[in-house]
VEXBAVEX-442680 format. One record per residue (C-alpha): residue in three letters; chain; y, z, x. Coordinates in steps of 0.1 Angstrom, whole numbers, plus 5000, padded with zeros to 4 digits. Each point is the difference from the previous one (the first is absolute). Layout:
BEGIN
ALA; A; Y; Z; X
...
***
This chain:
BEGIN
MET; A; 5098; 5033; 4962
SER; A; 4963; 5008; 4998
PHE; A; 4981; 5025; 5024
GLY; A; 4965; 4989; 5018
ALA; A; 4978; 5028; 5001
MET; A; 4975; 4989; 5031
ARG; A; 5018; 5022; 5026
LEU; A; 4993; 5030; 4981
ALA; A; 4967; 4996; 5016
ASP; A; 4993; 5010; 5036
LYS; A; 5014; 4976; 5028
ALA; A; 4971; 4975; 5001
ILE; A; 4999; 4998; 4964
TRP; A; 4966; 5014; 5002
GLY; A; 4997; 5034; 4987
PRO; A; 5022; 5030; 4985
PRO; A; 5034; 5007; 5015
ALA; A; 5001; 5025; 5023
ASP; A; 5025; 5020; 4978
ARG; A; 4991; 4997; 4965
GLN; A; 5028; 5018; 4988
ASN; A; 5025; 4979; 5013
ALA; A; 4983; 4970; 4985
ILE; A; 5002; 5013; 4968
ARG; A; 5039; 5012; 5007
VAL; A; 5006; 4966; 5008
ALA; A; 4985; 4984; 4969
ARG; A; 5018; 5024; 4979
ARG; A; 5031; 4993; 5018
ALA; A; 4998; 4963; 4988
VAL; A; 4998; 5010; 4966
GLU; A; 5030; 5022; 5005
LEU; A; 5021; 4975; 5013
GLY; A; 4995; 4978; 4969
ILE; A; 4970; 4976; 5014
ASN; A; 4982; 4991; 4971
HIS; A; 4977; 4976; 5017
ILE; A; 4972; 5011; 5025
ASP; A; 4973; 4977; 5018
THR; A; 4968; 5009; 5013
ALA; A; 4962; 4986; 5005
ASP; A; 4966; 5012; 5000
SER; A; 4999; 4986; 5037
TYR; A; 5025; 5025; 5013
ALA; A; 4978; 5024; 5016
PHE; A; 4972; 4999; 4975
GLY; A; 5024; 5010; 4971
VAL; A; 5016; 5031; 5017
THR; A; 5034; 4988; 4991
GLU; A; 4993; 4996; 4961
GLU; A; 4986; 5034; 5002
ILE; A; 5031; 5014; 5015
LEU; A; 5018; 4980; 4974
ARG; A; 4980; 5019; 4972
GLU; A; 5006; 5035; 5017
ALA; A; 5036; 4995; 5004
LEU; A; 5008; 4984; 4969
HIS; A; 4974; 5002; 4970
PRO; A; 5012; 5003; 4971
TYR; A; 5018; 4969; 5010
PRO; A; 5037; 4995; 4986
ASP; A; 5000; 4974; 4971
ASP; A; 5023; 4976; 5020
LEU; A; 4978; 5003; 5030
LEU; A; 4980; 4967; 5008
ILE; A; 4972; 5005; 5027
ALA; A; 4986; 4967; 5013
THR; A; 4966; 4997; 5017
LYS; A; 4980; 4971; 5019
ALA; A; 4963; 4993; 5003
GLY; A; 4986; 4973; 5019
GLN; A; 5002; 5013; 5036
ALA; A; 4981; 5022; 5022
GLN; A; 5005; 5019; 5035
VAL; A; 4970; 4995; 5016
ARG; A; 5012; 5021; 5032
PRO; A; 5033; 5014; 5008
GLY; A; 5026; 4969; 5003
VAL; A; 4977; 4976; 4989
TRP; A; 5002; 4985; 4960
GLU; A; 4978; 4975; 4983
PRO; A; 5005; 4983; 4967
VAL; A; 4972; 5009; 4975
GLY; A; 5000; 4981; 4968
ARG; A; 4968; 5005; 4982
PRO; A; 5004; 5006; 4967
ALA; A; 4978; 5031; 4998
TYR; A; 5020; 5015; 5030
LEU; A; 5034; 4996; 4984
ARG; A; 4985; 5016; 4971
GLN; A; 4987; 5031; 5021
GLN; A; 5034; 5004; 5015
CYS; A; 5018; 4998; 4966
GLU; A; 4978; 5027; 4986
ALA; A; 5008; 5020; 5033
SER; A; 5036; 4995; 4999
LEU; A; 4999; 5011; 4963
ARG; A; 4981; 5033; 5012
ARG; A; 5023; 5010; 5028
LEU; A; 5030; 4991; 4982
GLY; A; 4988; 5021; 4970
THR; A; 5011; 4972; 4971
GLU; A; 4979; 4982; 4975
ARG; A; 5023; 4966; 5010
ILE; A; 5016; 4987; 5030
ASP; A; 5034; 4990; 4995
LEU; A; 5001; 4970; 5023
PHE; A; 4967; 4987; 5022
TYR; A; 5001; 4976; 5026
LEU; A; 4977; 4978; 5018
HIS; A; 5006; 5013; 5034
ARG; A; 4987; 4969; 5018
VAL; A; 4983; 4969; 4990
ASP; A; 4964; 4999; 5013
PRO; A; 4995; 4965; 5016
GLN; A; 4963; 5007; 4991
VAL; A; 5001; 5004; 4967
PRO; A; 5011; 4973; 4970
PHE; A; 5036; 5009; 4993
ASP; A; 4996; 4998; 4964
GLU; A; 4973; 5025; 5002
GLN; A; 5021; 5025; 5017
ILE; A; 5029; 4993; 4973
GLY; A; 4974; 5002; 4975
ALA; A; 4986; 5035; 5007
MET; A; 5039; 5012; 4996
LYS; A; 5003; 4982; 4967
GLU; A; 4966; 5020; 4990
LEU; A; 5016; 5034; 5007
GLN; A; 5032; 4991; 4986
ASP; A; 4983; 4992; 4966
GLU; A; 4980; 5032; 5003
GLY; A; 5033; 5019; 5000
LYS; A; 4993; 5013; 5039
ILE; A; 5034; 4982; 5012
ALA; A; 5029; 4992; 4982
HIS; A; 5019; 4971; 5024
CYS; A; 4981; 4979; 5026
GLY; A; 5019; 4992; 5034
LEU; A; 4989; 4980; 5032
SER; A; 5006; 5010; 5035
SER; A; 5004; 4975; 5030
VAL; A; 4997; 4968; 4982
THR; A; 5013; 4965; 5000
ILE; A; 5019; 4979; 4973
ASP; A; 4967; 4983; 4990
GLN; A; 4981; 5032; 4998
ILE; A; 5025; 5016; 4975
GLU; A; 4999; 4968; 4980
SER; A; 4963; 5000; 4998
ALA; A; 4999; 5038; 4992
GLN; A; 5025; 4991; 4970
ARG; A; 4972; 4981; 4982
ILE; A; 4980; 5031; 4998
ILE; A; 5025; 5029; 5000
GLU; A; 5036; 5005; 4996
VAL; A; 5015; 5007; 5036
ALA; A; 5019; 5033; 4995
ALA; A; 5012; 5002; 5037
VAL; A; 4993; 4984; 5032
GLN; A; 5002; 5023; 5033
ASN; A; 5002; 4981; 5032
ILE; A; 5015; 5006; 5037
PHE; A; 5034; 4994; 5002
ASN; A; 5032; 5013; 5017
VAL; A; 5032; 4990; 5016
ALA; A; 4983; 4985; 5030
ALA; A; 4961; 4993; 4986
ARG; A; 5010; 4973; 4974
ALA; A; 4968; 4979; 4998
GLY; A; 4997; 5010; 4965
GLU; A; 5034; 4987; 4990
GLU; A; 4985; 4973; 4978
VAL; A; 4977; 5024; 4982
LEU; A; 5032; 5022; 4994
GLU; A; 5019; 4968; 4986
HIS; A; 4972; 4993; 4978
CYS; A; 4997; 5035; 4986
GLU; A; 5041; 4996; 4992
ARG; A; 4993; 4971; 4983
GLU; A; 4970; 5014; 4980
ARG; A; 5017; 5032; 4995
ILE; A; 4971; 5020; 5019
PRO; A; 5012; 5032; 5016
PHE; A; 4993; 4997; 5038
MET; A; 4992; 5031; 5021
ALA; A; 5007; 4996; 5034
TRP; A; 4975; 5018; 5026
PHE; A; 5008; 5006; 5035
PRO; A; 5038; 5000; 4990
ILE; A; 5013; 5015; 5031
MET; A; 4996; 4979; 5030
SER; A; 4991; 5016; 5032
GLY; A; 4995; 4984; 5036
GLU; A; 5030; 4983; 5021
LEU; A; 5021; 4997; 4965
ALA; A; 5001; 5036; 4994
LEU; A; 5013; 5011; 5037
PRO; A; 5035; 5013; 5008
ASN; A; 5014; 4971; 5009
SER; A; 4984; 4976; 4973
ILE; A; 5024; 4984; 4974
VAL; A; 4987; 5024; 4975
ALA; A; 5010; 5033; 5017
GLU; A; 5036; 4982; 5008
VAL; A; 5002; 4998; 4963
ALA; A; 4989; 5033; 4994
ALA; A; 5024; 5014; 5025
GLU; A; 5027; 4984; 4979
LEU; A; 4991; 5015; 4969
ASN; A; 4989; 5037; 5013
ALA; A; 4966; 4991; 4988
THR; A; 4966; 4997; 5016
PRO; A; 4982; 4968; 5009
ALA; A; 4975; 5009; 4973
GLN; A; 5028; 5001; 4976
VAL; A; 5011; 4969; 5007
ALA; A; 4970; 4983; 4997
LEU; A; 4991; 5015; 4967
ALA; A; 5038; 4990; 4988
TRP; A; 4996; 4966; 5009
LEU; A; 4966; 5000; 4978
LEU; A; 5018; 5012; 4971
ASP; A; 5030; 4974; 5004
ARG; A; 4973; 4971; 5004
SER; A; 4986; 4998; 4966
ASN; A; 4999; 5017; 4964
VAL; A; 4965; 4999; 4995
LEU; A; 4994; 5015; 5037
CYS; A; 4990; 5038; 5006
PRO; A; 4991; 5010; 5032
ILE; A; 4974; 5028; 5003
PRO; A; 5007; 5019; 5034
GLY; A; 4975; 5026; 5009
THR; A; 5004; 5034; 5020
SER; A; 4987; 5035; 5005
SER; A; 5034; 5016; 5004
VAL; A; 5024; 5013; 4977
ALA; A; 5028; 4990; 5021
HIS; A; 4990; 4966; 5004
LEU; A; 4994; 4997; 4961
ASP; A; 5035; 5013; 4994
GLU; A; 5014; 4977; 5023
ASN; A; 4979; 4970; 4985
VAL; A; 5015; 5009; 4966
ALA; A; 5034; 5001; 5012
ALA; A; 4998; 4960; 5011
SER; A; 5002; 4994; 4964
VAL; A; 5037; 5007; 4999
LEU; A; 5007; 4984; 5032
ARG; A; 5018; 4965; 4996
LEU; A; 4999; 4971; 5027
ALA; A; 5033; 4982; 5003
ASP; A; 4994; 4960; 5000
GLU; A; 5008; 5003; 5036
HIS; A; 4972; 5021; 5006
LEU; A; 4978; 4981; 4982
ALA; A; 5012; 4969; 5018
ARG; A; 4990; 5018; 5033
LEU; A; 4966; 5010; 4987
ALA; A; 4989; 4966; 4983
PRO; A; 4989; 4984; 5036
LEU; A; 4974; 5029; 5005
ARG; A; 4965; 4989; 5001
LEU; A; 4969; 5017; 5018
ALA; A; 4980; 4977; 5018
GLU; A; 4965; 4995; 4984
ASN; A; 4984; 5016; 5034
GLU; A; 5023; 5028; 4996
LEU; A; 4990; 5007; 4965
ALA; A; 4962; 4994; 5009
GLN; A; 5006; 5026; 5026
LEU; A; 5015; 5028; 4977
LEU; A; 4972; 4994; 4972
ALA; A; 4974; 5007; 5029
ALA; A; 5016; 5029; 5013
GLY; A; 5003; 5014; 4965
SER; A; 5038; 4999; 5002
ALA; A; 5004; 4983; 4969
LYS; A; 4971; 5014; 4977
GLU; A; 5011; 4999; 4964
***
């Protein structure tokens, strides 16, 4: 189980949280619970979440891996645009290094592929940063199998981060590719929302039978799905963080998995959730 730090910003992911000390408590609690992988990004409230992680956890424990991302800009609240110009990726990397207070980023993702910039130039910029010792490992976010294979001609892809959950399974082929290639797959939006999370849903029914919450069932399903898959749920609540981590010991029976198997989020519903901000990373 990883921890997604995006929710440490304000609700719009546009500025600092209303209660900064609470955000710091959440970050520290994640490490207390044994989480050793935290995911953030330059574009989350203009680096606010990176600053909070530094304030909460620096100097970082030796076994803590912090991943951050570049290649996306929030041009106004709720509107995200890919920006993959090499100079911009370098600028974001340098800013993340300063905010995190480290000389090298453990895992650095290309947050979005920019269709306006040649793909090899975007990956080449990451390779240059890696060669300079500014990043240890390179990852890709929201990518296809073809893009993973193209990137691997230039870099070693250390991780892939795509949207995936019990209902949103459009990325299943990418997950299966990562399984074959032994590439860690980080699932963002791991806890579905919308109709499938309502009290009368199959997920809620399974949760009631297990004396768990729908969120815990969703996370347990992911952990059962693949041994290369790591969910990265985020929260601004210590209580919800405790609940999410507790899902790591929840076991779904074959009968539960069979009932959950047919779930599929319609493409238009997923698009609506994304547009409404319910499925932000």
